[in-house]
C-alpha positions as CSV (number, residue, x, y, z in Angstrom):
1,X,86.4,0.0,39.9
2,X,83.5,-0.3,37.4
3,X,80.4,-2.0,38.6
4,X,80.4,-5.7,38.0
5,X,77.8,-8.4,37.8
6,X,79.7,-11.5,39.0
7,X,78.1,-14.8,38.3
8,X,79.5,-17.7,40.4
9,X,78.5,-21.1,39.2
10,X,79.4,-24.7,40.0
11,X,77.8,-28.0,40.9
12,X,76.0,-28.5,44.2
13,X,78.5,-28.9,47.0
14,X,81.2,-26.9,45.2
15,X,81.2,-24.1,47.7
16,X,79.7,-21.4,45.5
17,X,77.9,-19.6,48.4
18,X,81.0,-19.5,50.6
19,X,83.2,-18.2,47.8
20,X,80.6,-15.8,46.7
21,X,80.3,-14.3,50.2
22,X,84.1,-14.0,50.5
23,X,84.2,-12.1,47.2
24,X,81.2,-10.0,48.3
25,X,83.0,-9.0,51.5
26,X,85.6,-7.3,49.3
27,X,83.7,-5.9,46.3
28,X,80.0,-6.0,46.3
29,X,76.5,-7.1,47.3
30,X,75.7,-10.8,47.6
31,X,72.7,-12.6,46.1
32,X,72.2,-16.3,46.4
33,X,69.6,-18.0,44.2
34,X,68.3,-20.2,47.0
35,X,67.9,-17.4,49.5
36,X,66.1,-15.2,46.9
37,X,63.8,-17.9,45.6
38,X,63.6,-21.0,47.8
39,X,60.3,-20.2,49.5
40,X,58.4,-19.3,46.4
41,X,60.0,-22.2,44.5
42,X,58.8,-24.7,47.1
43,X,55.3,-23.2,47.0
44,X,55.2,-23.2,43.2
45,X,56.3,-26.8,43.1
46,X,53.5,-27.8,45.5
47,X,50.9,-25.9,43.5
48,X,52.1,-27.6,40.4
49,X,51.6,-31.0,42.1
50,X,55.2,-31.8,42.9
51,X,57.1,-32.0,46.1
52,X,58.6,-28.9,47.7
53,X,62.1,-30.4,47.6
54,X,61.9,-31.4,43.9
55,X,64.8,-30.0,41.9
56,X,65.2,-32.7,39.4
57,X,61.8,-33.4,37.7
58,X,60.4,-32.1,34.5
59,X,58.0,-29.8,36.4
60,X,60.9,-28.0,38.1
61,X,63.2,-27.9,35.1
62,X,60.5,-26.7,32.7
63,X,58.2,-24.5,34.8
64,X,60.2,-23.3,37.8
65,X,63.9,-23.1,37.2
66,X,63.9,-20.3,34.8
67,X,61.7,-18.2,37.1
68,X,64.3,-18.7,39.9
69,X,67.1,-17.5,37.7
70,X,65.2,-14.6,36.3
71,X,64.2,-13.4,39.8
72,X,67.8,-13.5,41.0
73,X,69.1,-11.6,38.0
74,X,66.3,-8.9,38.4
75,X,67.4,-8.6,42.1
76,X,71.0,-8.1,41.0
77,X,70.1,-5.6,38.3
78,X,68.1,-3.5,40.8
79,X,71.3,-3.2,42.9
80,X,73.6,-2.6,39.9
81,X,71.2,0.2,38.8
82,X,71.9,2.0,42.1
83,X,75.6,1.7,41.8
84,X,76.6,-1.6,43.5
85,X,78.6,-4.5,42.1
86,X,76.7,-7.7,42.7
87,X,77.9,-11.3,43.2
88,X,75.2,-13.9,42.2
89,X,75.7,-17.5,43.4
90,X,73.8,-20.3,41.6
91,X,74.7,-23.5,39.8
92,X,74.5,-21.7,36.4
93,X,75.2,-25.1,34.7
94,X,72.9,-24.5,31.8
95,X,73.4,-20.8,31.7
96,X,77.2,-21.0,31.4
97,X,76.7,-23.3,28.4
98,X,74.2,-20.9,26.7
99,X,76.0,-18.1,24.9
100,X,72.6,-16.5,24.2
101,X,71.6,-16.3,27.8
102,X,75.0,-14.9,28.8
103,X,74.8,-12.3,26.0
104,X,71.3,-11.2,27.1
105,X,72.4,-10.8,30.7
106,X,75.5,-9.0,29.6
107,X,73.4,-6.5,27.6
108,X,71.1,-5.9,30.5
109,X,74.1,-5.3,32.8
110,X,75.7,-3.1,30.3
111,X,72.6,-0.9,30.1
112,X,73.4,0.0,33.7
113,X,77.1,0.5,33.1
114,X,78.2,-2.9,34.4
115,X,80.1,-5.8,32.9
116,X,79.5,-9.5,33.6
117,X,82.2,-11.6,35.0
118,X,81.8,-15.4,35.3
119,X,83.5,-17.6,37.8
120,X,83.2,-21.4,37.9
121,X,83.9,-23.2,41.2
122,X,85.4,-26.6,40.5
123,X,85.1,-29.4,42.9
124,X,85.9,-33.1,42.7
125,X,83.0,-35.6,43.0
126,X,84.0,-37.1,46.4
127,X,84.3,-33.6,48.0
128,X,81.0,-32.5,46.5
129,X,79.3,-35.6,47.9
130,X,80.7,-35.1,51.4
131,X,79.6,-31.5,51.4
132,X,76.1,-32.3,50.3
133,X,75.8,-35.0,52.9
134,X,77.2,-32.6,55.5
135,X,74.7,-29.8,54.8
136,X,71.8,-32.1,55.5
137,X,69.3,-30.3,53.2
138,X,66.1,-32.2,52.3
139,X,66.3,-30.8,48.8
140,X,69.4,-33.0,48.3
141,X,67.7,-36.3,49.2
142,X,67.0,-37.2,45.6
143,X,70.6,-36.4,44.6
144,X,72.0,-38.6,47.4
145,X,69.6,-41.5,46.9
146,X,70.4,-41.5,43.1
147,X,74.0,-40.4,43.3
148,X,75.5,-42.4,40.5
149,X,72.7,-41.4,38.1
150,X,72.8,-37.8,39.3
151,X,76.5,-37.2,38.8
152,X,76.2,-38.3,35.2
153,X,74.0,-35.3,34.6
154,X,76.6,-32.9,35.8
155,X,79.3,-31.3,33.7
156,X,82.6,-33.2,33.9
157,X,84.7,-30.1,33.2
158,X,84.5,-26.4,33.8
159,X,82.9,-24.3,31.0
160,X,86.2,-22.9,30.0
161,X,84.8,-21.1,27.0
162,X,82.5,-18.9,29.2
163,X,84.2,-18.9,32.6
164,X,86.4,-15.9,33.0
165,X,87.9,-17.5,36.2
166,X,88.0,-21.0,37.7
167,X,88.5,-21.5,41.4
168,X,89.4,-25.0,42.5
169,X,87.6,-25.7,45.8
170,X,88.3,-29.4,46.1
171,X,89.8,-30.7,49.3
172,X,93.4,-30.5,48.0
173,X,93.7,-27.7,45.5
174,X,97.1,-26.8,44.0
175,X,96.7,-23.3,45.5
176,X,94.8,-22.6,48.8
177,X,91.3,-21.3,48.1
178,X,91.8,-18.0,50.0
179,X,94.8,-17.2,47.7
180,X,92.7,-18.1,44.6
181,X,89.9,-15.8,45.8
182,X,92.4,-12.9,46.4
183,X,93.9,-13.4,42.9
184,X,90.4,-13.3,41.3
185,X,89.3,-10.2,43.4
186,X,92.5,-8.4,42.4
187,X,91.9,-9.1,38.7
188,X,88.3,-8.2,38.9
189,X,89.1,-5.0,40.7
190,X,91.8,-3.9,38.3
191,X,90.8,-1.1,35.9
192,X,91.1,-3.3,32.8
193,X,89.5,-6.7,33.6
194,X,89.9,-8.9,30.5
């Protein structure tokens, strides 16, 4: 199997991390944006005069968010360079809608002999809400307190033009999630991917 840079995106509460780890058990190294960047993000936000849990303000969106994503991609590329496939988990909401960003990351991965694969994790709104409540993270407080306004900012459909695969991780998907994961892993692992 050729090395892959697998980008797993989806709205908060979709189960990206769980699915990413399941795929990584089979084919690669796992990198989660929050694990890679959470502590420096919180400190940056405080230094910029915001709250450590802020993920919705102009300060975060314009000054911090791109640094988080770049840090995660650099970490992934370091591992691809030494011969590992890498699975990155992050919302990728803007990124999957930005062909230029995807092209740039694809070129970087290609320079190390790797191809980019994109996976969107779909979830219905009630399931996402329940999972966000259940995880009890302080960074989700604003989302929950402003739920109706917040969900209007999220994509209403999967980015079908840029997602190579879509996994439905709602409470009642048509196919069990473990079967969807196996199908995706088998296709990714096949000699000719797309």
